[in-house]
Structures are given as C-alpha cells and as structure tokens.
Residue, then its C-alpha position, 0 to 999 in steps of 0.5 A: x544503485x542510483x543516486x539523485x540529487x537534492x534538487x531532483x528529490x525536491x521537484x519530486x515532492x510534486x510529482x503524482x504517483x499513478x495507481x497500479x490499479x484494474x476493475x475487480x482486483x483480488x486485493x488493492x494495496x494501499x500504502x501511506x503516501x509516496x516517498x521521493x524515491x518513488x516520486x523520483x522512479x515513478x515506482x511504489x515503494x522504490x525505496x531500497x529498504x522497504x521490504x514492500x516487494x520481498x514480503x509480498x513475495x514471501x507471503x506467496x501473492x507473486x511467484x518471484x520477487x518483483x522490482x518496483x519497476x515491473x509494478x505492471x505486472x501486479x494487476x495480472x495477479x489481481x493485485x494493484x497498489x494506491x495511496x492514502x494521500x497522494x503527495x509525496x513526502x520524505x517522511x509520513x510525519x511531514x502529513x497533517x490530519x486533514x490530508x490522511x482524512x481526505x486521502x481516506x474519502x477519496x480512498x473510499x470513492x476509488x475502492x467503491x469505483x474499482x471494487x476490488x475484493x479487499x482493501x489492504x492498507x499498509x500501516x495501521x497509523x495511516x488506517x486509524x488516520x484516514x478512517x478515523x479507527x483510533x483502536x484499529x489493529x493489524x488484521x481483518x476490519x469490520x468496516x467494509x467500502x461497498x462489497x470490499x472488506x478491509x485488511x491493515x497490515x504493517x508498514x514494509x518501511x525499513x524504519x519500522x523495526x517491530x516487524x520483521x519481513x518474516x512476520x510481515x510476510x506471515x501477516x500478508x499471508x494471512x490476507x491471501x489465504x483470506x482473499x483466496x478463500x473468497x475467490x474458491x468459494 
C-alpha cells in the first residue's frame, strides 16, 4: 500500500476530483465527499477500508472486482460516480450543513443535466442533510429529480459497522434489480 505524507494529504484537501459520468447512465452513485486518499489518488472510494468496490461487485453491478484506479470503466456498465460535496476531508463530520444543502442543490442540477435512471446516494445521513429529508431511510425514495428516481444506500465506509459487506451488497443488489427491471420494460 502506498503511504502518503501528512503534507501530501493536507494539500489534497484543495483538489477537486472529477466525476465519472456520462449522459443517460443507469445508476449514478453519489458519495458524501472525497476522502483524503481519494483526493491524493484522484480515484473515488480509494481508501483501502472502503467497501464500495467490493460491494459493487458482490451486488452484481460489475462482472469483476474493480480497483479504484479502474473507475473509468464504470460508464461501460451504465454506472457513474459523483459526490454530494466536492471538498475533500478526512471525515464527513467536517462538512457543514450549508455545504450539504449547497451540494444537494448542485447535485440536483447535475442529475437534471445527465439524466441517469437512478441516483444512488451512498449514505443516509448525507442524503438527509443534502435534501432536508430527516425521515429518509435506506431504500427507494419518493423524491425524483426530473425522471431520475432516487435510492439511498448504506455508506460503504469501513467505519459503518452497522452494515457488513454482505448486507450492503444485498441492498445494492435490490437497486440493481430495480434498475434492470426498468431497462427491460
């Protein structure tokens, strides 16, 4: 594993991480914000303890386990990645309520422009803060953004001990099945 100096990690806080997107995606996954490892590497969900990539594969979204450095392959599977808040931080609790609200507003504009079938917000707390929906739970939401439906998924951070990789994969797979059913209809 590559080690980064404190200076490299601190400098990464100012980096913007490009989205992995295309028009008309099946699912646009939306993280909370880039972690410092993501900011240093330029690859989404890059921290070794993050379970996003294994869960994406276990749930059947990808035919093999992708590495963060292979994120550019996602659009070929009809998938993309963005974030609620663009600013990198060591922890999500460093973000302000205003950053979440503004991130939700900008995310809605991005979704309206890209028109994915589903927006999958990875983290119920982030979704609640960004869209002022305090009662939201993991699963499909009533909210739509244009024709895009919204699904809230559990946060794949290794700090989220309430969800195992297997139970997360089951929830991700519920979204995959719903998205495929719409594609087949």
